[in-house]
TIPA-901317 format. One line per field, with one value per residue: residue number from 1; residue in one letter; x, y, z of N, C-alpha, C in turn. Coordinates in nm, 3 decimals. Atoms other than C-alpha are relative to their C-alpha. Example, Ala and Ser with C-alpha at 12.3 -4.5 7.8 and 13.67 -1.06 7.14 Angstrom:
<kolros>
pos: (1_2)
code: (a_s)
n.east: (0.089_-0.082)
n.north: (-0.119_-0.119)
n.up: (0.000_-0.006)
ca.east: (1.230_1.367)
ca.north: (-0.450_-0.106)
ca.up: (0.780_0.714)
c.east: (0.090_-0.077)
c.north: (0.120_0.109)
c.up: (0.000_0.073)
</kolros>
This chain:
<kolros>
pos: (1_2_3_4_5_6_7_8_9_10_11_12_13_14_15_16_17_18_19_20_21_22_23_24_25_26_27_28_29_30_31_32_33_34_35_36_37_38_39_40_41_42_43_44_45_46_47_48_49_50_51_52_53_54_55_56_57_58_59_60_61_62_63_64_65_66_67_68_69_70_71_72_73_74_75_76_77_78_79_80_81_82_83_84_85_86_87_88_89_90_91_92_93_94_95_96_97_98_99_100_101_102_103_104_105_106_107_108_109_110_111_112_113_114_115_116_117_118_119_120_121_122_123_124_125_126_127_128_129_130_131_132_133_134_135_136_137_138_139_140_141_142_143_144_145_146_147_148_149_150_151_152_153_154_155_156_157_158_159_160_161_162_163_164_165_166_167_168_169_170_171_172_173_174_175_176_177_178_179_180_181_182_183_184_185_186_187_188_189_190_191_192_193_194_195_196_197_198_199_200_201_202_203_204_205_206_207_208_209_210_211_212_213_214_215_216_217_218_219_220_221_222_223_224_225_226_227_228_229_230_231_232_233_234_235_236_237_238_239_240_241_242_243_244_245_246_247_248_249_250_251_252_253_254_255_256_257_258_259_260_261_262_263_264_265_266_267_268_269_270_271_272_273_274)
code: (x_x_x_x_x_x_x_x_x_x_x_x_x_x_x_x_x_x_x_x_x_x_x_x_x_x_x_x_x_x_x_x_x_x_x_x_x_x_x_x_x_x_x_x_x_x_x_x_x_x_x_x_x_x_x_x_x_x_x_x_x_x_x_x_x_x_x_x_x_x_x_x_x_x_x_x_x_x_x_x_x_x_x_x_x_x_x_x_x_x_x_x_x_x_x_x_x_x_x_x_x_x_x_x_x_x_x_x_x_x_x_x_x_x_x_x_x_x_x_x_x_x_x_x_x_x_x_x_x_x_x_x_x_x_x_x_x_x_x_x_x_x_x_x_x_x_x_x_x_x_x_x_x_x_x_x_x_x_x_x_x_x_x_x_x_x_x_x_x_x_x_x_x_x_x_x_x_x_x_x_x_x_x_x_x_x_x_x_x_x_x_x_x_x_x_x_x_x_x_x_x_x_x_x_x_x_x_x_x_x_x_x_x_x_x_x_x_x_x_x_x_x_x_x_x_x_x_x_x_x_x_x_x_x_x_x_x_x_x_x_x_x_x_x_x_x_x_x_x_x_x_x_x_x_x_x_x_x_x_x_x_x_x_x_x_x_x_x_x_x_x_x_x_x)
n.east: (-0.007_-0.121_0.077_0.053_-0.124_-0.022_0.173_0.016_-0.084_0.031_0.127_-0.037_-0.118_0.103_0.066_-0.110_0.005_0.133_-0.023_-0.160_0.078_0.141_-0.092_-0.064_0.112_0.013_-0.045_0.010_0.108_-0.050_0.111_0.151_-0.057_-0.006_0.183_0.055_-0.124_0.029_0.150_0.042_-0.035_0.081_0.156_0.004_0.024_0.143_0.121_-0.072_0.018_0.135_-0.012_-0.068_0.144_0.110_-0.026_0.034_0.147_0.020_-0.100_-0.036_0.089_-0.015_-0.107_-0.096_-0.015_-0.032_-0.155_0.059_0.070_-0.053_-0.067_0.117_-0.004_-0.148_-0.017_0.104_-0.010_-0.180_0.042_0.088_-0.094_-0.019_0.170_-0.014_-0.127_0.005_0.124_0.113_0.106_0.115_0.147_0.063_0.027_0.139_0.009_-0.079_0.137_0.040_-0.035_-0.057_-0.129_-0.062_0.011_-0.181_-0.036_0.011_-0.133_-0.156_-0.054_0.009_0.133_0.077_-0.033_-0.082_-0.010_0.084_-0.053_-0.151_-0.077_0.052_-0.043_0.058_-0.131_0.054_0.052_-0.129_0.038_0.075_-0.072_-0.062_0.066_0.028_-0.130_-0.050_0.104_-0.063_-0.104_0.077_0.057_-0.092_-0.025_0.116_0.032_-0.057_0.063_-0.140_0.025_-0.089_-0.101_0.125_0.168_-0.020_0.102_0.141_0.099_-0.036_0.060_0.130_0.031_0.038_0.148_0.156_-0.029_0.010_0.138_0.110_-0.050_0.080_0.159_-0.041_0.003_0.116_0.093_-0.014_0.050_0.144_0.021_-0.023_0.113_0.099_-0.028_0.056_-0.145_0.037_-0.074_-0.003_-0.125_-0.004_0.115_-0.125_-0.082_0.086_0.030_-0.145_-0.038_0.082_-0.041_-0.120_-0.025_0.124_0.004_0.100_0.051_0.089_0.149_0.089_-0.083_0.034_-0.068_-0.078_0.036_-0.068_-0.144_-0.095_0.024_0.066_-0.093_-0.129_-0.106_-0.072_-0.151_-0.090_-0.018_0.058_-0.106_-0.150_0.013_0.024_-0.095_-0.195_0.005_0.028_0.180_0.094_0.097_0.079_0.016_-0.132_-0.092_-0.137_-0.066_-0.009_0.136_-0.005_-0.048_0.200_0.042_-0.061_0.050_0.140_-0.052_-0.045_0.155_0.050_-0.014_-0.015_0.134_0.016_-0.077_0.091_0.152_0.018_-0.091_0.164_0.080_-0.116_0.082_0.127_-0.075_0.057_-0.045_0.033_0.158_-0.020)
n.north: (-0.145_-0.059_-0.032_-0.100_-0.088_-0.060_-0.098_-0.187_-0.103_0.004_-0.127_-0.185_-0.063_-0.049_-0.131_-0.043_-0.018_-0.091_-0.131_-0.064_-0.025_-0.095_-0.170_-0.082_-0.071_-0.129_-0.094_-0.052_-0.094_-0.099_-0.029_-0.004_0.025_-0.109_-0.019_0.078_-0.026_-0.170_0.046_0.146_0.006_-0.117_0.045_0.076_-0.122_-0.037_0.097_-0.037_-0.117_0.013_0.089_-0.140_-0.085_0.078_-0.051_-0.169_-0.063_0.067_0.042_0.186_0.153_0.088_-0.023_0.025_-0.135_-0.055_0.069_0.154_0.057_-0.048_0.102_0.083_-0.015_0.045_0.161_0.001_-0.033_0.052_0.159_-0.077_-0.025_0.152_0.055_-0.055_0.045_0.149_0.113_-0.094_0.077_0.061_-0.066_0.028_0.091_0.042_-0.025_0.087_0.140_0.024_-0.031_0.124_-0.042_0.068_0.145_0.010_0.070_0.170_0.073_-0.018_0.117_-0.088_-0.057_-0.120_-0.099_-0.109_-0.075_-0.113_-0.127_-0.120_-0.064_-0.166_-0.134_-0.118_-0.099_-0.164_-0.025_-0.108_-0.126_0.004_0.011_-0.118_-0.026_0.065_-0.041_-0.136_-0.010_0.046_-0.056_-0.117_0.035_0.081_-0.087_-0.093_0.079_0.002_0.147_0.020_0.123_0.078_0.125_0.081_-0.092_0.010_0.093_0.023_-0.020_0.123_0.132_-0.035_-0.005_0.119_0.125_-0.079_0.007_0.117_-0.015_-0.088_0.043_0.101_-0.034_-0.049_0.148_0.043_-0.059_0.032_0.103_0.007_-0.012_0.118_0.051_-0.082_-0.056_-0.127_-0.038_-0.107_-0.048_0.048_-0.034_-0.106_-0.005_0.028_-0.125_-0.114_0.096_0.018_-0.149_-0.072_0.126_0.036_-0.186_-0.042_0.088_0.132_-0.052_-0.081_0.067_0.070_0.131_0.051_-0.024_-0.010_0.159_0.059_-0.032_0.035_0.214_0.031_-0.111_-0.012_-0.105_-0.007_0.048_-0.005_-0.147_0.005_0.054_-0.047_-0.100_-0.012_0.049_-0.181_-0.116_-0.003_-0.041_0.133_0.016_0.094_0.092_0.063_-0.105_0.006_-0.014_0.074_-0.053_-0.020_0.161_0.111_-0.014_0.112_0.170_-0.050_0.005_0.099_0.052_-0.036_-0.039_0.129_0.065_-0.020_0.070_0.242_-0.026_-0.042_0.127_0.043_-0.089_0.041_0.123_-0.086_-0.089_0.070_-0.031_-0.096_0.053_-0.001)
n.up: (-0.066_0.059_0.153_-0.044_0.006_0.135_0.062_-0.039_0.090_0.111_-0.035_-0.013_0.129_0.080_-0.088_0.005_0.145_-0.014_-0.111_0.036_0.113_-0.049_0.004_0.135_0.107_-0.079_0.061_0.113_0.051_-0.147_0.025_-0.053_-0.108_-0.054_-0.019_-0.160_-0.191_-0.024_-0.004_-0.154_-0.125_-0.086_-0.072_-0.110_-0.057_0.003_-0.150_-0.097_-0.047_-0.053_-0.121_-0.065_-0.049_-0.067_-0.127_-0.004_-0.065_-0.141_-0.108_0.000_0.122_-0.177_-0.088_0.060_-0.004_0.133_0.044_-0.004_0.123_0.077_-0.020_0.049_0.115_0.120_0.031_0.099_0.108_0.098_0.098_0.126_0.100_0.014_0.039_0.121_0.044_-0.018_-0.003_0.035_0.158_-0.015_0.031_0.163_0.048_0.113_0.100_0.062_0.032_0.140_0.103_0.039_0.039_-0.070_0.136_0.070_-0.109_-0.022_0.088_-0.084_-0.100_-0.109_-0.074_0.070_-0.041_0.014_0.105_0.006_-0.049_0.027_0.080_0.009_-0.136_-0.002_-0.076_-0.080_-0.186_-0.057_-0.035_-0.158_-0.109_-0.023_-0.106_-0.100_-0.089_-0.058_-0.126_-0.123_-0.155_-0.097_-0.068_-0.121_-0.042_-0.118_-0.162_-0.059_-0.047_0.014_0.087_-0.007_0.109_-0.037_0.046_0.154_0.025_-0.026_0.123_0.069_-0.008_0.015_0.174_0.067_-0.071_0.032_0.152_0.040_0.017_0.137_0.110_-0.032_0.042_0.155_0.085_-0.025_0.100_0.184_0.034_0.006_0.131_0.068_-0.048_0.003_0.148_0.037_-0.046_-0.105_-0.081_-0.161_-0.019_-0.053_-0.103_-0.063_-0.045_-0.044_-0.112_-0.079_-0.081_-0.151_-0.132_-0.012_-0.031_-0.095_-0.076_0.057_-0.131_-0.003_0.102_-0.094_-0.038_0.076_0.160_-0.003_-0.008_0.040_0.005_-0.050_0.030_0.120_0.134_-0.136_-0.010_-0.109_-0.003_0.101_-0.070_-0.125_-0.107_-0.018_-0.079_-0.153_-0.068_-0.014_-0.082_-0.175_-0.026_-0.065_0.102_-0.041_0.111_0.022_-0.078_-0.036_0.147_0.120_0.109_0.172_0.062_0.020_0.117_0.117_-0.014_0.062_0.153_0.089_-0.015_0.097_0.105_0.041_0.008_0.127_0.133_-0.008_0.093_0.145_0.040_0.015_0.065_0.153_0.057_0.122_0.113_0.130_0.080_0.061_0.096_0.155)
ca.east: (12.110_12.395_12.132_11.903_12.183_12.265_11.856_11.868_12.188_12.094_11.709_11.925_12.192_11.831_11.685_12.015_12.006_11.647_11.743_12.028_11.805_11.515_11.760_11.899_11.546_11.482_11.773_11.681_11.401_11.553_11.232_10.974_11.171_11.187_10.815_10.774_11.072_10.863_10.494_10.507_10.700_10.441_10.124_10.272_10.435_10.078_9.914_10.212_10.138_9.751_9.861_10.066_9.742_9.505_9.743_9.789_9.452_9.327_9.600_9.681_9.530_9.473_9.728_9.968_10.175_10.304_10.647_10.486_10.306_10.553_10.770_10.427_10.412_10.771_10.758_10.451_10.525_10.904_10.709_10.433_10.744_10.873_10.580_10.549_10.906_10.818_10.459_10.285_10.185_9.967_9.714_9.716_9.696_9.343_9.488_9.783_9.486_9.321_9.515_9.704_10.049_10.093_10.131_10.549_10.596_10.497_10.742_11.036_11.218_11.146_10.854_10.592_10.525_10.870_10.866_10.600_10.689_11.061_11.115_10.892_11.071_10.897_11.234_10.979_10.859_11.206_11.047_10.787_11.067_11.256_10.993_10.923_11.286_11.303_10.958_11.104_11.424_11.202_11.024_11.329_11.404_11.131_11.093_11.427_11.479_11.845_11.946_12.162_12.306_11.946_11.693_11.848_11.742_11.417_11.330_11.491_11.313_10.970_11.005_11.075_10.736_10.530_10.670_10.583_10.222_10.111_10.276_10.100_9.745_9.845_9.904_9.597_9.369_9.508_9.457_9.110_9.138_9.178_8.869_8.661_8.800_8.755_9.032_8.857_9.141_9.140_9.497_9.365_9.078_9.396_9.579_9.307_9.196_9.591_9.645_9.378_9.485_9.843_9.941_9.683_9.730_9.484_9.380_9.153_8.863_8.638_8.764_8.558_8.732_9.039_8.999_8.987_9.281_9.459_9.343_9.164_9.317_9.690_9.740_9.794_10.117_10.211_10.284_10.088_10.210_10.569_10.579_10.416_10.669_10.990_10.858_10.727_10.364_10.134_9.868_9.621_9.737_10.105_10.439_10.778_11.077_10.995_10.689_10.890_10.981_10.594_10.574_10.806_10.647_10.293_10.458_10.609_10.254_10.059_10.273_10.314_9.910_9.896_10.155_9.946_9.601_9.787_9.952_9.572_9.428_9.712_9.560_9.240_9.472_9.280_9.563_9.459_9.166_8.976)
ca.north: (9.838_9.942_9.919_10.172_10.416_10.420_10.465_10.789_10.893_10.842_11.076_11.374_11.357_11.382_11.657_11.807_11.781_11.954_12.238_12.330_12.298_12.505_12.819_12.835_12.854_13.157_13.312_13.289_13.524_13.805_13.993_13.779_13.651_14.034_14.064_13.795_13.951_14.267_14.117_13.801_13.989_14.313_14.125_13.948_14.311_14.453_14.138_14.218_14.577_14.510_14.284_14.597_14.815_14.582_14.585_14.946_15.024_14.726_14.632_14.256_13.961_13.730_13.829_13.797_14.171_14.269_14.135_13.784_13.779_13.927_13.603_13.388_13.513_13.520_13.120_13.111_13.268_13.090_12.754_12.886_12.959_12.590_12.438_12.663_12.532_12.167_12.070_12.357_12.102_11.918_12.181_12.082_11.756_11.699_11.826_11.568_11.255_11.366_11.475_11.140_11.319_11.058_10.787_10.953_10.851_10.520_10.445_10.556_10.330_10.639_10.687_10.857_11.069_11.188_11.255_11.473_11.728_11.740_11.738_12.050_12.239_12.579_12.816_13.139_13.019_13.214_13.473_13.381_13.348_13.623_13.813_13.557_13.575_13.962_13.961_13.676_13.815_14.151_13.939_13.755_14.104_14.280_13.970_13.950_13.590_13.460_13.273_12.958_12.642_12.468_12.740_12.730_12.370_12.382_12.611_12.399_12.107_12.333_12.415_12.121_11.902_12.225_12.209_11.831_11.917_12.197_11.934_11.665_11.816_11.950_11.577_11.452_11.698_11.693_11.305_11.330_11.400_11.004_10.930_11.233_11.258_11.640_11.879_12.092_12.338_12.308_12.476_12.855_12.761_12.573_12.850_13.087_12.870_12.808_13.221_13.265_12.959_13.012_13.395_13.413_13.255_12.932_13.042_13.330_13.070_12.903_12.570_12.375_12.490_12.511_12.072_12.041_12.240_12.054_11.652_11.654_11.914_11.940_12.322_12.396_12.223_12.398_12.763_12.817_12.563_12.543_12.912_12.906_12.706_12.927_13.229_13.033_13.133_12.820_12.701_12.418_12.145_12.104_12.288_12.277_12.251_11.934_12.092_12.163_11.793_11.661_11.904_11.692_11.361_11.534_11.627_11.311_11.121_11.347_11.345_10.957_10.900_11.153_10.953_10.569_10.772_10.919_10.555_10.435_10.683_10.554_10.217_10.436_10.608_10.529_10.718_10.991_10.765_10.841)
ca.up: (16.973_16.720_16.441_16.648_16.679_16.309_16.245_16.454_16.274_15.961_16.095_16.195_15.884_15.678_15.946_15.903_15.507_15.534_15.743_15.560_15.201_15.420_15.434_15.070_14.972_15.199_15.111_14.745_14.782_15.071_14.990_15.114_15.411_15.513_15.475_15.770_15.999_15.969_15.957_16.268_16.474_16.526_16.560_16.880_16.996_16.942_17.170_17.391_17.399_17.477_17.795_17.869_17.898_18.007_18.369_18.334_18.338_18.578_18.758_18.808_18.588_18.912_19.036_18.780_18.762_18.421_18.438_18.542_18.224_18.008_18.126_18.044_17.718_17.550_17.667_17.508_17.199_17.158_17.169_16.958_16.715_16.743_16.697_16.358_16.259_16.323_16.325_16.149_15.827_16.042_15.938_15.568_15.620_15.474_15.202_15.150_15.205_14.951_14.697_14.742_14.809_15.087_14.822_14.729_15.142_15.168_14.875_15.160_15.385_15.642_15.894_15.714_15.948_15.980_15.663_15.666_15.883_15.848_15.535_15.511_15.824_15.806_15.875_15.894_16.214_16.315_16.273_16.555_16.800_16.757_16.963_17.178_17.325_17.332_17.554_17.767_17.903_17.933_18.159_18.349_18.385_18.565_18.800_18.872_18.778_18.866_18.554_18.664_18.487_18.612_18.593_18.186_18.181_18.305_18.036_17.800_17.907_17.928_17.553_17.455_17.648_17.527_17.154_17.159_17.308_17.025_16.791_16.926_16.882_16.543_16.438_16.603_16.469_16.086_16.174_16.176_15.777_15.691_15.921_15.818_15.416_15.473_15.460_15.723_15.864_16.233_16.221_16.300_16.513_16.719_16.723_16.813_17.147_17.243_17.215_17.456_17.693_17.655_17.683_17.986_18.337_18.275_18.680_18.557_18.354_18.551_18.739_18.500_18.168_18.400_18.460_18.124_18.002_18.237_18.208_17.889_17.618_17.860_17.706_18.047_18.038_17.756_18.013_18.291_18.481_18.396_18.443_18.802_18.894_18.776_18.924_19.257_19.187_19.364_19.144_19.236_19.006_19.045_19.293_19.243_19.046_18.849_18.705_18.357_18.342_18.385_18.103_17.891_18.002_17.867_17.578_17.499_17.592_17.410_17.082_17.132_17.140_16.846_16.639_16.707_16.580_16.282_16.248_16.273_16.050_15.759_15.765_15.576_15.347_14.971_14.805_14.534_14.342_14.053)
c.east: (0.083_-0.051_-0.119_0.094_-0.033_-0.152_0.021_0.098_-0.038_-0.143_0.091_0.047_-0.143_-0.055_0.145_-0.012_-0.130_0.014_0.082_-0.090_-0.097_0.030_0.034_-0.124_-0.048_0.044_0.013_-0.134_-0.020_-0.134_-0.130_0.036_0.024_-0.171_-0.047_0.090_-0.075_-0.123_-0.039_0.046_-0.117_-0.127_0.035_0.068_-0.132_-0.085_0.071_-0.044_-0.140_-0.017_0.050_-0.111_-0.091_0.082_-0.006_-0.068_-0.100_0.062_0.044_-0.083_-0.011_0.104_0.152_0.061_0.067_0.125_-0.003_-0.047_0.045_0.070_-0.104_-0.006_0.111_0.015_-0.078_0.018_0.156_-0.069_-0.115_0.155_0.064_-0.069_-0.005_0.106_-0.030_-0.130_-0.090_-0.112_-0.078_-0.122_-0.040_0.021_-0.075_0.033_0.088_-0.061_-0.056_0.003_0.141_0.166_0.083_0.101_0.237_0.073_0.002_0.097_0.139_0.026_0.008_-0.167_-0.105_-0.069_0.118_0.026_-0.088_-0.009_0.113_0.071_-0.085_-0.038_-0.091_0.098_-0.143_-0.042_0.104_-0.040_-0.083_0.075_0.071_-0.110_-0.026_0.107_0.014_-0.124_0.060_0.146_-0.064_-0.033_0.064_0.054_-0.039_-0.042_0.127_0.040_0.185_-0.012_0.136_-0.040_-0.178_-0.140_0.043_-0.079_-0.116_-0.062_-0.008_-0.144_-0.156_-0.042_0.017_-0.118_-0.087_0.000_-0.077_-0.192_-0.070_0.018_-0.093_-0.193_-0.036_-0.055_-0.130_-0.154_0.030_-0.056_-0.114_-0.036_-0.008_-0.146_-0.121_0.009_-0.040_0.158_-0.049_0.152_-0.026_0.124_-0.042_-0.111_0.089_0.006_-0.054_-0.020_0.161_0.043_-0.109_0.039_0.129_0.095_-0.064_0.024_-0.133_-0.121_-0.147_-0.158_-0.058_0.058_-0.081_0.079_0.183_0.053_0.006_0.101_0.093_-0.002_-0.057_0.079_0.125_0.044_0.042_0.162_0.088_0.109_-0.018_0.064_0.163_0.055_-0.020_0.108_0.164_-0.043_-0.039_-0.156_-0.058_-0.106_-0.063_0.051_0.174_0.120_0.128_0.092_0.000_-0.133_0.066_0.050_-0.099_-0.030_0.010_-0.052_-0.140_0.021_0.045_-0.118_-0.087_0.083_0.012_-0.128_-0.019_0.064_-0.109_-0.147_0.060_0.047_-0.148_-0.092_0.048_-0.039_-0.118_0.053_-0.061_0.109_-0.066_-0.173_-0.008_-0.097)
c.north: (0.138_0.024_0.163_0.152_-0.016_0.047_0.116_0.047_0.062_0.114_0.082_0.014_0.029_0.108_0.105_0.094_0.127_0.150_0.069_0.045_0.143_0.136_0.015_0.011_0.133_0.122_0.058_0.069_0.079_0.053_-0.066_-0.042_0.152_0.017_-0.045_0.079_0.128_-0.001_-0.018_0.061_0.110_-0.026_-0.064_0.154_0.058_-0.096_0.055_0.152_0.033_-0.028_0.136_0.153_-0.040_0.011_0.142_0.072_-0.093_-0.054_-0.143_-0.101_-0.148_-0.008_0.001_0.164_-0.042_-0.040_-0.166_-0.044_0.057_-0.104_-0.115_0.043_0.011_-0.152_-0.004_-0.011_-0.075_-0.136_-0.024_-0.040_-0.099_-0.090_0.022_-0.070_-0.141_-0.057_0.085_-0.069_-0.081_0.085_-0.006_-0.142_-0.080_0.000_-0.119_-0.124_0.035_0.001_-0.112_0.057_-0.073_-0.108_0.045_-0.040_-0.089_-0.096_-0.027_-0.046_0.094_-0.010_0.089_0.079_0.090_0.062_0.120_0.107_0.013_-0.031_0.108_0.063_0.128_0.149_0.125_-0.023_0.032_0.116_0.089_0.036_0.084_0.103_-0.037_0.024_0.176_0.007_-0.090_0.032_0.127_-0.072_-0.109_0.125_0.135_-0.107_-0.082_-0.107_-0.056_-0.164_-0.094_-0.099_-0.079_0.049_-0.034_-0.150_-0.024_0.058_-0.061_-0.098_0.053_0.025_-0.083_-0.105_0.104_0.012_-0.121_-0.012_0.110_-0.052_-0.104_-0.002_0.046_-0.162_-0.080_0.034_0.025_-0.141_-0.046_-0.010_-0.152_-0.098_0.039_0.013_0.109_0.092_0.156_0.083_0.058_0.114_0.156_-0.009_-0.059_0.108_0.111_-0.005_-0.026_0.182_0.051_-0.093_0.011_0.150_0.052_-0.079_-0.093_0.049_0.067_-0.073_-0.059_-0.164_-0.138_-0.042_-0.012_-0.207_0.005_0.056_-0.044_-0.145_-0.028_0.064_0.057_0.169_0.120_-0.029_0.080_0.161_0.027_-0.070_0.003_0.140_0.008_-0.035_0.083_0.111_-0.017_0.048_-0.192_0.043_-0.160_-0.128_-0.048_0.104_-0.042_-0.056_-0.113_0.032_-0.007_-0.089_-0.048_0.107_-0.036_-0.098_0.055_0.000_-0.111_-0.134_0.014_-0.054_-0.212_-0.058_0.049_-0.078_-0.131_0.064_0.045_-0.148_-0.140_0.044_-0.070_-0.074_0.027_0.051_-0.072_0.092_0.144_-0.071_0.090_0.113)
c.up: (-0.113_-0.121_0.020_-0.021_-0.154_-0.097_0.005_-0.024_-0.121_0.043_0.014_-0.107_-0.100_0.040_-0.077_-0.158_-0.023_0.048_-0.096_-0.184_0.014_-0.014_-0.112_-0.033_0.039_-0.080_-0.178_-0.002_0.188_0.043_0.106_0.152_0.128_0.066_0.132_0.113_0.054_0.066_0.164_0.084_0.109_0.019_0.171_0.090_0.013_0.134_0.120_0.057_0.051_0.133_0.077_0.081_0.102_0.160_0.038_0.063_0.058_0.124_-0.029_-0.044_0.100_0.069_-0.021_-0.049_-0.147_0.008_0.061_-0.125_-0.135_0.016_-0.097_-0.139_-0.061_0.011_-0.066_-0.154_-0.034_-0.026_-0.087_-0.145_-0.057_-0.066_-0.143_-0.051_-0.044_-0.035_-0.089_-0.130_0.015_-0.031_-0.087_0.009_-0.079_-0.102_-0.066_0.042_-0.142_-0.114_-0.024_0.022_0.112_-0.065_-0.009_0.190_0.042_-0.087_0.047_0.046_0.115_0.047_-0.063_0.098_0.050_-0.033_-0.045_0.041_-0.014_-0.132_-0.070_0.110_-0.077_0.079_0.009_0.085_0.098_0.076_0.098_0.123_0.044_0.114_0.115_0.123_0.026_0.150_0.133_0.079_0.000_0.118_0.121_0.069_0.123_0.114_0.021_0.020_0.008_-0.119_0.022_-0.080_0.013_-0.070_-0.210_-0.035_0.019_-0.130_-0.145_-0.043_-0.041_-0.151_-0.080_-0.031_-0.045_-0.151_-0.028_0.035_-0.138_-0.112_-0.015_-0.066_-0.145_-0.091_0.007_-0.049_-0.138_-0.018_-0.066_-0.150_-0.090_0.064_-0.108_-0.191_-0.028_-0.007_0.074_0.063_0.164_0.014_0.081_0.083_0.094_0.049_0.074_0.178_0.069_0.001_0.073_0.099_0.044_-0.003_0.114_0.113_-0.003_0.179_-0.026_-0.044_0.130_0.049_-0.107_-0.138_0.076_0.020_-0.128_-0.125_0.067_-0.053_-0.149_-0.148_0.134_-0.110_0.150_0.021_-0.079_0.032_0.088_0.102_0.036_0.062_0.099_0.049_0.010_0.024_0.133_0.000_0.010_-0.069_0.093_-0.040_0.089_0.084_-0.045_-0.110_-0.078_-0.049_-0.151_-0.030_-0.017_-0.146_-0.130_-0.007_-0.081_-0.110_-0.058_0.032_-0.131_-0.208_-0.041_-0.032_-0.145_-0.118_-0.014_-0.071_-0.152_-0.055_-0.034_-0.129_-0.182_-0.067_-0.128_-0.100_-0.118_-0.069_-0.079_-0.090_-0.119_0.002)
</kolros>
């Protein structure tokens, strides 16, 4: 047990040092971070404005009013931002496989998967986090949410679980490169699907698609089910205060299975070759 805690402390120390270096890197190029600070929030603000236009023009979306949609949208963007910070590298795993970049990770006495993601933290993902927080706060105000310590705990647990689900999906799709030996970038396609299914209530889709997004590709647990719970909106799958914690369990399951898939794929890694 003492050895396990010592190793965990080592990993945490390495992560802190990597985050510090990432911040130092972006400070060296202030114009670059300024550009991201402007462009990234704009795309989410425009998306949110589109939802406002749709609601004002056609009424509620499957029973969800504007305030509830803002709450859903904000939390979804926040988990998206966190996945961009820690797991976006999964989009480009194919290039690491084909170019032999995993070689240096294999020579170090640390988890290869940990090194791949946490030595390349994307600090620019913070620029996505800002609009998410603003829209979420706005949604809380519109829905007259009572912010209690337990509510804050539920939100934090839900965000961790949602981020793990997103990250697990990126790891799984990226790991297919070990088998296909291809640099096919699933990232943008995956993000497009997630944008269409996490920013809106999945109850608006056909039951067959709801089943897929709940049990086969658990995107519904990223935002729809936990947000329904937080706002007291009934759904046909699971209700109650426990739902955000179920999101965490689903996230842990997805990240674990994806990690095992990555580990199996790593055995097929052939380095750069000739």
